[in-house]
C-alpha positions as a printed Julia matrix, in Angstrom:
70×3 Matrix{Float64}:
 227.18  -1.43  -46.05
 228.94   0.29  -48.89
 232.43   1.7   -48.55
 230.94   5.18  -49.03
 228.55   4.7   -46.12
 231.33   3.17  -44.03
 233.55   6.2   -44.61
 230.65   8.6   -43.97
 230.03   6.96  -40.58
 233.71   7.2   -39.7
 233.7   10.88  -40.67
 230.57  11.56  -38.62
 232.17   9.92  -35.6
 235.5   11.67  -36.12
 237.29   8.35  -36.5
 240.02   7.39  -38.94
 240.51   3.96  -40.44
 243.57   3.63  -38.23
 241.52   4.6   -35.17
 238.77   2.14  -36.02
 241.32  -0.61  -36.51
 242.63   0.13  -33.03
 239.13   0.11  -31.53
 238.42  -3.24  -33.2
 241.88  -4.62  -32.33
 242.46  -5.52  -35.98
 245.31  -4.62  -38.3
 244.78  -1.44  -40.3
 245.4   -3.41  -43.5
 242.39  -5.58  -42.65
 240.07  -2.58  -42.52
 241.52  -1.27  -45.78
 240.97  -4.67  -47.4
 237.28  -4.58  -46.42
 236.94  -1.3   -48.27
 238.99  -2.43  -51.26
 236.92  -5.59  -51.66
 233.59  -3.98  -50.68
 233.35  -6.71  -48.06
 232.7   -5.03  -44.73
 231.73  -7.75  -42.24
 228.06  -7.63  -41.27
 228.79  -7.46  -37.55
 231.19  -4.54  -38.02
 228.74  -2.75  -40.33
 225.88  -3.17  -37.86
 228.0   -2.0   -34.93
 229.28   1.02  -36.84
 225.72   1.9   -37.86
 224.62   1.76  -34.21
 227.55   3.96  -33.14
 226.8    6.52  -35.86
 223.08   6.53  -35.0
 223.81   6.97  -31.28
 226.24   9.78  -32.01
 223.74  11.57  -34.26
 221.05  11.26  -31.58
 223.39  12.58  -28.9
 224.37  15.55  -31.06
 220.7   16.26  -31.76
 219.61  15.91  -28.13
 222.64  17.57  -26.55
 224.49  19.75  -29.08
 227.83  21.28  -28.21
 227.79  24.72  -26.63
 227.08  27.4   -29.21
 225.82  24.89  -31.78
 222.27  24.67  -32.98
 220.45  21.37  -33.19
 219.67  20.33  -36.78
């Protein structure tokens, strides 16, 4: 996963790097170092992809009130 994709998934989920670090119980500097080195661990990348996919599906299947499904 590229840093651009990583950040796009965080944005789609409404998560910050700080928030993700908390969810993963890892120091924020660790998450930043993944991005700086373009070395996002495969397990984290796969999990984040699944979360982003599930969120997109939920938004499509059950959009917020007043919103239109894409």
